[in-house]
Steps between C-alpha positions, in 0.01 A plus 500: 500500500786737571637446153162586359471817707863577405408458134198729546721758671746483212217543251366798694846655513549440128160654431591802714835544316320472165247760611781730616680457168177571314437819702862610443457440125176703501679787680785493248251496214309795648824689549609432140161611366516821706856568377398431140203733533721780642751453218221507238354817653843666500554398137155630400565832675836536328346422159213744564741780593709431191196510269366818660836667452505397132141629460585836656802534268290422195224733614751782551654438156161494325306765686767717653506628852166599655669772703630654177147517358355659809783758507433589134126531561560716806732727300250532213219579743705770670587652161136499391391668824773761458387574140134529599583733787710729284229502230240587763701791633582623147137491373299576815486880456395498136234234563354694791477810280325305221261340743412828670453681168272225373287509814498875563501651149149436379381632169124448468393386155189352352539143400492443122211253529280740696176595322290772646134419551286727281 
């Protein structure tokens, strides 16, 4: 009977060792999967940055710098405002005279289509 219980004990110990080895293998597999995932993420990030840099270079070559466009537009707007202001100051006096003469200098006339009632 002791040999039988000894055999059972050996089987239980062997089963425990097998279970421990299986758990260790699962841990190693999980660790390798995690490491592979981190490496893949790093590689994807590197690739994405590289492609974005290439895209920005192509965009700059094709369309030019956005800051350059905004500076040109700002300069053109300032110039147009300056021209309109100078034109306003130059023509204000003569336009006021014309407007006042049109409103104040009335010459009453009979309209050409007027027909007196007889």
